[in-house]
PDB file of N, CA, C and O in Angstrom:
ATOM      1  N   MET A   1     100.137  98.677  90.266  1.00  0.00           N
ATOM      2  CA  MET A   1      99.389  99.058  89.101  1.00  0.00           C
ATOM      3  C   MET A   1      99.530 100.580  88.916  1.00  0.00           C
ATOM      4  O   MET A   1      99.419 101.346  89.874  1.00  0.00           O
ATOM      5  N   THR A   2      99.766 100.982  87.716  1.00  0.00           N
ATOM      6  CA  THR A   2      99.953 102.403  87.442  1.00  0.00           C
ATOM      7  C   THR A   2      98.602 103.090  87.219  1.00  0.00           C
ATOM      8  O   THR A   2      97.577 102.434  87.036  1.00  0.00           O
ATOM      9  N   GLN A   3      98.627 104.419  87.239  1.00  0.00           N
ATOM     10  CA  GLN A   3      97.395 105.159  86.949  1.00  0.00           C
ATOM     11  C   GLN A   3      96.934 104.878  85.534  1.00  0.00           C
ATOM     12  O   GLN A   3      95.732 104.852  85.268  1.00  0.00           O
ATOM     13  N   ARG A   4      97.862 104.668  84.631  1.00  0.00           N
ATOM     14  CA  ARG A   4      97.506 104.342  83.247  1.00  0.00           C
ATOM     15  C   ARG A   4      96.754 103.007  83.197  1.00  0.00           C
ATOM     16  O   ARG A   4      95.763 102.870  82.480  1.00  0.00           O
ATOM     17  N   ASP A   5      97.239 102.025  83.971  1.00  0.00           N
ATOM     18  CA  ASP A   5      96.571 100.724  84.031  1.00  0.00           C
ATOM     19  C   ASP A   5      95.153 100.870  84.581  1.00  0.00           C
ATOM     20  O   ASP A   5      94.197 100.321  84.033  1.00  0.00           O
ATOM     21  N   MET A   6      95.039 101.628  85.685  1.00  0.00           N
ATOM     22  CA  MET A   6      93.723 101.816  86.303  1.00  0.00           C
ATOM     23  C   MET A   6      92.779 102.548  85.367  1.00  0.00           C
ATOM     24  O   MET A   6      91.608 102.186  85.255  1.00  0.00           O
ATOM     25  N   ALA A   7      93.281 103.577  84.694  1.00  0.00           N
ATOM     26  CA  ALA A   7      92.455 104.325  83.749  1.00  0.00           C
ATOM     27  C   ALA A   7      91.964 103.410  82.638  1.00  0.00           C
ATOM     28  O   ALA A   7      90.810 103.500  82.220  1.00  0.00           O
ATOM     29  N   GLY A   8      92.830 102.537  82.163  1.00  0.00           N
ATOM     30  CA  GLY A   8      92.434 101.592  81.114  1.00  0.00           C
ATOM     31  C   GLY A   8      91.331 100.660  81.568  1.00  0.00           C
ATOM     32  O   GLY A   8      90.392 100.392  80.819  1.00  0.00           O
ATOM     33  N   ILE A   9      91.437 100.169  82.783  1.00  0.00           N
ATOM     34  CA  ILE A   9      90.404  99.282  83.326  1.00  0.00           C
ATOM     35  C   ILE A   9      89.073 100.013  83.450  1.00  0.00           C
ATOM     36  O   ILE A   9      88.011  99.443  83.198  1.00  0.00           O
ATOM     37  N   LEU A  10      89.146 101.283  83.842  1.00  0.00           N
ATOM     38  CA  LEU A  10      87.933 102.087  84.033  1.00  0.00           C
ATOM     39  C   LEU A  10      87.431 102.719  82.730  1.00  0.00           C
ATOM     40  O   LEU A  10      86.361 103.327  82.703  1.00  0.00           O
ATOM     41  N   HIS A  11      88.205 102.574  81.659  1.00  0.00           N
ATOM     42  CA  HIS A  11      87.862 103.161  80.364  1.00  0.00           C
ATOM     43  C   HIS A  11      87.734 104.678  80.451  1.00  0.00           C
ATOM     44  O   HIS A  11      86.802 105.273  79.910  1.00  0.00           O
ATOM     45  N   VAL A  12      88.702 105.294  81.153  1.00  0.00           N
ATOM     46  CA  VAL A  12      88.782 106.750  81.230  1.00  0.00           C
ATOM     47  C   VAL A  12      90.217 107.166  80.935  1.00  0.00           C
ATOM     48  O   VAL A  12      91.123 106.332  80.925  1.00  0.00           O
ATOM     49  N   ASP A  13      90.415 108.436  80.700  1.00  0.00           N
ATOM     50  CA  ASP A  13      91.749 108.987  80.474  1.00  0.00           C
ATOM     51  C   ASP A  13      92.469 109.143  81.810  1.00  0.00           C
ATOM     52  O   ASP A  13      91.833 109.305  82.852  1.00  0.00           O
ATOM     53  N   VAL A  14      93.782 109.094  81.772  1.00  0.00           N
ATOM     54  CA  VAL A  14      94.570 109.292  82.988  1.00  0.00           C
ATOM     55  C   VAL A  14      94.271 110.671  83.585  1.00  0.00           C
ATOM     56  O   VAL A  14      94.241 110.826  84.806  1.00  0.00           O
ATOM     57  N   LYS A  15      94.052 111.654  82.737  1.00  0.00           N
ATOM     58  CA  LYS A  15      93.719 113.000  83.206  1.00  0.00           C
ATOM     59  C   LYS A  15      92.435 112.987  84.033  1.00  0.00           C
ATOM     60  O   LYS A  15      92.297 113.747  84.993  1.00  0.00           O
ATOM     61  N   THR A  16      91.506 112.127  83.658  1.00  0.00           N
ATOM     62  CA  THR A  16      90.255 112.021  84.410  1.00  0.00           C
ATOM     63  C   THR A  16      90.527 111.549  85.826  1.00  0.00           C
ATOM     64  O   THR A  16      89.961 112.082  86.781  1.00  0.00           O
ATOM     65  N   LEU A  17      91.393 110.551  85.967  1.00  0.00           N
ATOM     66  CA  LEU A  17      91.760 110.085  87.309  1.00  0.00           C
ATOM     67  C   LEU A  17      92.393 111.206  88.122  1.00  0.00           C
ATOM     68  O   LEU A  17      92.078 111.383  89.299  1.00  0.00           O
ATOM     69  N   ARG A  18      93.275 111.954  87.497  1.00  0.00           N
ATOM     70  CA  ARG A  18      93.920 113.068  88.203  1.00  0.00           C
ATOM     71  C   ARG A  18      92.899 114.128  88.619  1.00  0.00           C
ATOM     72  O   ARG A  18      92.972 114.681  89.716  1.00  0.00           O
ATOM     73  N   ASN A  19      91.947 114.402  87.724  1.00  0.00           N
ATOM     74  CA  ASN A  19      90.898 115.373  88.054  1.00  0.00           C
ATOM     75  C   ASN A  19      90.036 114.873  89.204  1.00  0.00           C
ATOM     76  O   ASN A  19      89.673 115.645  90.092  1.00  0.00           O
ATOM     77  N   TRP A  20      89.704 113.578  89.193  1.00  0.00           N
ATOM     78  CA  TRP A  20      88.903 113.016  90.289  1.00  0.00           C
ATOM     79  C   TRP A  20      89.676 113.137  91.603  1.00  0.00           C
ATOM     80  O   TRP A  20      89.104 113.474  92.639  1.00  0.00           O
ATOM     81  N   LYS A  21      90.981 112.861  91.551  1.00  0.00           N
ATOM     82  CA  LYS A  21      91.795 112.943  92.765  1.00  0.00           C
ATOM     83  C   LYS A  21      91.767 114.357  93.333  1.00  0.00           C
ATOM     84  O   LYS A  21      91.687 114.550  94.546  1.00  0.00           O
ATOM     85  N   LYS A  22      91.834 115.340  92.443  1.00  0.00           N
ATOM     86  CA  LYS A  22      91.872 116.742  92.869  1.00  0.00           C
ATOM     87  C   LYS A  22      90.486 117.280  93.228  1.00  0.00           C
ATOM     88  O   LYS A  22      90.324 117.947  94.250  1.00  0.00           O
ATOM     89  N   ASN A  23      89.484 116.991  92.385  1.00  0.00           N
ATOM     90  CA  ASN A  23      88.171 117.628  92.521  1.00  0.00           C
ATOM     91  C   ASN A  23      87.104 116.760  93.183  1.00  0.00           C
ATOM     92  O   ASN A  23      86.109 117.276  93.692  1.00  0.00           O
ATOM     93  N   LYS A  24      87.310 115.455  93.176  1.00  0.00           N
ATOM     94  CA  LYS A  24      86.342 114.531  93.783  1.00  0.00           C
ATOM     95  C   LYS A  24      87.092 113.491  94.609  1.00  0.00           C
ATOM     96  O   LYS A  24      87.106 112.308  94.269  1.00  0.00           O
ATOM     97  N   PRO A  25      87.710 113.937  95.689  1.00  0.00           N
ATOM     98  CA  PRO A  25      88.578 113.033  96.464  1.00  0.00           C
ATOM     99  C   PRO A  25      87.842 111.824  97.036  1.00  0.00           C
ATOM    100  O   PRO A  25      88.440 110.755  97.161  1.00  0.00           O
ATOM    101  N   ALA A  26      86.567 111.960  97.386  1.00  0.00           N
ATOM    102  CA  ALA A  26      85.824 110.812  97.930  1.00  0.00           C
ATOM    103  C   ALA A  26      85.644 109.743  96.856  1.00  0.00           C
ATOM    104  O   ALA A  26      85.794 108.554  97.137  1.00  0.00           O
ATOM    105  N   LEU A  27      85.326 110.149  95.643  1.00  0.00           N
ATOM    106  CA  LEU A  27      85.178 109.201  94.531  1.00  0.00           C
ATOM    107  C   LEU A  27      86.513 108.526  94.247  1.00  0.00           C
ATOM    108  O   LEU A  27      86.578 107.306  94.097  1.00  0.00           O
ATOM    109  N   TYR A  28      87.569 109.313  94.173  1.00  0.00           N
ATOM    110  CA  TYR A  28      88.898 108.772  93.911  1.00  0.00           C
ATOM    111  C   TYR A  28      89.295 107.768  94.988  1.00  0.00           C
ATOM    112  O   TYR A  28      89.848 106.712  94.682  1.00  0.00           O
ATOM    113  N   LYS A  29      89.015 108.097  96.246  1.00  0.00           N
ATOM    114  CA  LYS A  29      89.345 107.198  97.353  1.00  0.00           C
ATOM    115  C   LYS A  29      88.609 105.864  97.215  1.00  0.00           C
ATOM    116  O   LYS A  29      89.206 104.809  97.426  1.00  0.00           O
ATOM    117  N   LYS A  30      87.339 105.898  96.869  1.00  0.00           N
ATOM    118  CA  LYS A  30      86.559 104.660  96.703  1.00  0.00           C
ATOM    119  C   LYS A  30      87.106 103.820  95.550  1.00  0.00           C
ATOM    120  O   LYS A  30      87.183 102.595  95.648  1.00  0.00           O
ATOM    121  N   ILE A  31      87.478 104.476  94.478  1.00  0.00           N
ATOM    122  CA  ILE A  31      88.048 103.751  93.340  1.00  0.00           C
ATOM    123  C   ILE A  31      89.352 103.069  93.742  1.00  0.00           C
ATOM    124  O   ILE A  31      89.579 101.907  93.404  1.00  0.00           O
ATOM    125  N   MET A  32      90.201 103.785  94.458  1.00  0.00           N
ATOM    126  CA  MET A  32      91.475 103.210  94.897  1.00  0.00           C
ATOM    127  C   MET A  32      91.242 102.060  95.879  1.00  0.00           C
ATOM    128  O   MET A  32      91.953 101.056  95.842  1.00  0.00           O
ATOM    129  N   GLN A  33      90.252 102.206  96.749  1.00  0.00           N
ATOM    130  CA  GLN A  33      89.928 101.120  97.675  1.00  0.00           C
ATOM    131  C   GLN A  33      89.462  99.885  96.910  1.00  0.00           C
ATOM    132  O   GLN A  33      89.788  98.759  97.287  1.00  0.00           O
ATOM    133  N   GLY A  34      88.711 100.092  95.851  1.00  0.00           N
ATOM    134  CA  GLY A  34      88.259  98.967  95.024  1.00  0.00           C
ATOM    135  C   GLY A  34      89.435  98.229  94.411  1.00  0.00           C
ATOM    136  O   GLY A  34      89.470  96.999  94.414  1.00  0.00           O
ATOM    137  N   PHE A  35      90.399  98.978  93.886  1.00  0.00           N
ATOM    138  CA  PHE A  35      91.582  98.338  93.317  1.00  0.00           C
ATOM    139  C   PHE A  35      92.385  97.615  94.392  1.00  0.00           C
ATOM    140  O   PHE A  35      92.887  96.516  94.154  1.00  0.00           O
ATOM    141  N   MET A  36      92.512  98.214  95.564  1.00  0.00           N
ATOM    142  CA  MET A  36      93.241  97.562  96.654  1.00  0.00           C
ATOM    143  C   MET A  36      92.514  96.290  97.099  1.00  0.00           C
ATOM    144  O   MET A  36      93.154  95.278  97.388  1.00  0.00           O
ATOM    145  N   PHE A  37      91.194  96.339  97.156  1.00  0.00           N
ATOM    146  CA  PHE A  37      90.406  95.169  97.533  1.00  0.00           C
ATOM    147  C   PHE A  37      90.683  94.028  96.566  1.00  0.00           C
ATOM    148  O   PHE A  37      90.907  92.894  96.988  1.00  0.00           O
ATOM    149  N   ASP A  38      90.667  94.328  95.261  1.00  0.00           N
ATOM    150  CA  ASP A  38      90.945  93.300  94.260  1.00  0.00           C
ATOM    151  C   ASP A  38      92.330  92.697  94.448  1.00  0.00           C
ATOM    152  O   ASP A  38      92.502  91.484  94.326  1.00  0.00           O
ATOM    153  N   GLU A  39      93.322  93.542  94.747  1.00  0.00           N
ATOM    154  CA  GLU A  39      94.686  93.050  94.954  1.00  0.00           C
ATOM    155  C   GLU A  39      94.774  92.147  96.181  1.00  0.00           C
ATOM    156  O   GLU A  39      95.449  91.118  96.147  1.00  0.00           O
ATOM    157  N   VAL A  40      94.101  92.522  97.251  1.00  0.00           N
ATOM    158  CA  VAL A  40      94.127  91.723  98.478  1.00  0.00           C
ATOM    159  C   VAL A  40      93.459  90.369  98.243  1.00  0.00           C
ATOM    160  O   VAL A  40      93.952  89.344  98.714  1.00  0.00           O
ATOM    161  N   ILE A  41      92.346  90.362  97.520  1.00  0.00           N
ATOM    162  CA  ILE A  41      91.665  89.100  97.194  1.00  0.00           C
ATOM    163  C   ILE A  41      92.591  88.204  96.377  1.00  0.00           C
ATOM    164  O   ILE A  41      92.699  87.008  96.651  1.00  0.00           O
ATOM    165  N   GLN A  42      93.249  88.767  95.390  1.00  0.00           N
ATOM    166  CA  GLN A  42      94.162  87.987  94.560  1.00  0.00           C
ATOM    167  C   GLN A  42      95.301  87.401  95.396  1.00  0.00           C
ATOM    168  O   GLN A  42      95.658  86.234  95.237  1.00  0.00           O
ATOM    169  N   GLU A  43      95.868  88.219  96.287  1.00  0.00           N
ATOM    170  CA  GLU A  43      96.943  87.728  97.157  1.00  0.00           C
ATOM    171  C   GLU A  43      96.445  86.614  98.070  1.00  0.00           C
ATOM    172  O   GLU A  43      97.150  85.628  98.281  1.00  0.00           O
ATOM    173  N   ALA A  44      95.244  86.759  98.611  1.00  0.00           N
ATOM    174  CA  ALA A  44      94.682  85.731  99.487  1.00  0.00           C
ATOM    175  C   ALA A  44      94.491  84.420  98.725  1.00  0.00           C
ATOM    176  O   ALA A  44      94.754  83.345  99.263  1.00  0.00           O
ATOM    177  N   GLU A  45      94.038  84.505  97.490  1.00  0.00           N
ATOM    178  CA  GLU A  45      93.862  83.303  96.678  1.00  0.00           C
ATOM    179  C   GLU A  45      95.200  82.626  96.420  1.00  0.00           C
ATOM    180  O   GLU A  45      95.300  81.400  96.462  1.00  0.00           O
ATOM    181  N   GLU A  46      96.233  83.431  96.154  1.00  0.00           N
ATOM    182  CA  GLU A  46      97.561  82.864  95.918  1.00  0.00           C
ATOM    183  C   GLU A  46      98.092  82.190  97.177  1.00  0.00           C
ATOM    184  O   GLU A  46      98.675  81.108  97.104  1.00  0.00           O
ATOM    185  N   HIS A  47      97.893  82.823  98.331  1.00  0.00           N
ATOM    186  CA  HIS A  47      98.324  82.220  99.596  1.00  0.00           C
ATOM    187  C   HIS A  47      97.568  80.914  99.859  1.00  0.00           C
ATOM    188  O   HIS A  47      98.157  79.931 100.307  1.00  0.00           O
ATOM    189  N   TYR A  48      96.284  80.908  99.583  1.00  0.00           N
ATOM    190  CA  TYR A  48      95.475  79.711  99.770  1.00  0.00           C
ATOM    191  C   TYR A  48      96.011  78.567  98.904  1.00  0.00           C
ATOM    192  O   TYR A  48      96.140  77.435  99.372  1.00  0.00           O
ATOM    193  N   GLU A  49      96.319  78.865  97.658  1.00  0.00           N
ATOM    194  CA  GLU A  49      96.827  77.825  96.758  1.00  0.00           C
ATOM    195  C   GLU A  49      98.176  77.300  97.242  1.00  0.00           C
ATOM    196  O   GLU A  49      98.438  76.099  97.167  1.00  0.00           O
ATOM    197  N   ARG A  50      99.032  78.196  97.739  1.00  0.00           N
ATOM    198  CA  ARG A  50     100.330  77.749  98.266  1.00  0.00           C
ATOM    199  C   ARG A  50     100.145  76.865  99.488  1.00  0.00           C
ATOM    200  O   ARG A  50     100.817  75.842  99.619  1.00  0.00           O
ATOM    201  N   LEU A  51      99.243  77.245 100.381  1.00  0.00           N
ATOM    202  CA  LEU A  51      98.973  76.440 101.581  1.00  0.00           C
ATOM    203  C   LEU A  51      98.379  75.085 101.208  1.00  0.00           C
ATOM    204  O   LEU A  51      98.733  74.059 101.788  1.00  0.00           O
ATOM    205  N   LYS A  52      97.488  75.095 100.251  1.00  0.00           N
ATOM    206  CA  LYS A  52      96.872  73.847  99.785  1.00  0.00           C
ATOM    207  C   LYS A  52      97.932  72.910  99.231  1.00  0.00           C
ATOM    208  O   LYS A  52      97.915  71.710  99.502  1.00  0.00           O
ATOM    209  N   LYS A  53      98.857  73.466  98.452  1.00  0.00           N
ATOM    210  CA  LYS A  53      99.941  72.662  97.876  1.00  0.00           C
ATOM    211  C   LYS A  53     100.838  72.094  98.974  1.00  0.00           C
ATOM    212  O   LYS A  53     101.222  70.926  98.930  1.00  0.00           O
ATOM    213  N   LEU A  54     101.164  72.924  99.950  1.00  0.00           N
ATOM    214  CA  LEU A  54     101.976  72.449 101.083  1.00  0.00           C
ATOM    215  C   LEU A  54     101.276  71.322 101.832  1.00  0.00           C
ATOM    216  O   LEU A  54     101.912  70.337 102.207  1.00  0.00           O
ATOM    217  N   ALA A  55      99.991  71.459 102.049  1.00  0.00           N
ATOM    218  CA  ALA A  55      99.241  70.431 102.756  1.00  0.00           C
ATOM    219  C   ALA A  55      99.234  69.123 101.983  1.00  0.00           C
ATOM    220  O   ALA A  55      99.358  68.049 102.571  1.00  0.00           O
ATOM    221  N   GLU A  56      99.089  69.211 100.663  1.00  0.00           N
ATOM    222  CA  GLU A  56      99.071  68.005  99.835  1.00  0.00           C
ATOM    223  C   GLU A  56     100.443  67.319  99.816  1.00  0.00           C
ATOM    224  O   GLU A  56     100.523  66.091  99.774  1.00  0.00           O
ATOM    225  N   GLU A  57     101.502  68.102  99.845  1.00  0.00           N
ATOM    226  CA  GLU A  57     102.853  67.548  99.825  1.00  0.00           C
ATOM    227  C   GLU A  57     103.200  66.860 101.140  1.00  0.00           C
ATOM    228  O   GLU A  57     103.999  65.924 101.155  1.00  0.00           O
ATOM    229  N   SER A  58     102.611  67.310 102.237  1.00  0.00           N
ATOM    230  CA  SER A  58     102.958  66.739 103.537  1.00  0.00           C
ATOM    231  C   SER A  58     102.162  65.484 103.860  1.00  0.00           C
ATOM    232  O   SER A  58     102.412  64.842 104.881  1.00  0.00           O
ATOM    233  N   VAL A  59     101.224  65.130 103.021  1.00  0.00           N
ATOM    234  CA  VAL A  59     100.420  63.925 103.280  1.00  0.00           C
ATOM    235  C   VAL A  59     101.081  62.711 102.730  1.00  0.00           C
ATOM    236  O   VAL A  59     100.550  61.608 102.854  1.00  0.00           O
TER     237      VAL A  59
END
């Protein structure tokens, strides 16, 4: 996901994200962790669905 994508989701300008990264690194870090958390959850759901499909095919 690009900074432009993240800024759009947060309804802020890309410059705002850059300013947070420079001037408020703790806030920026938490925001990035939130996006990473969402990505990991999505990947886990996809893996679960693939495993479920494999299990159904082997029965």
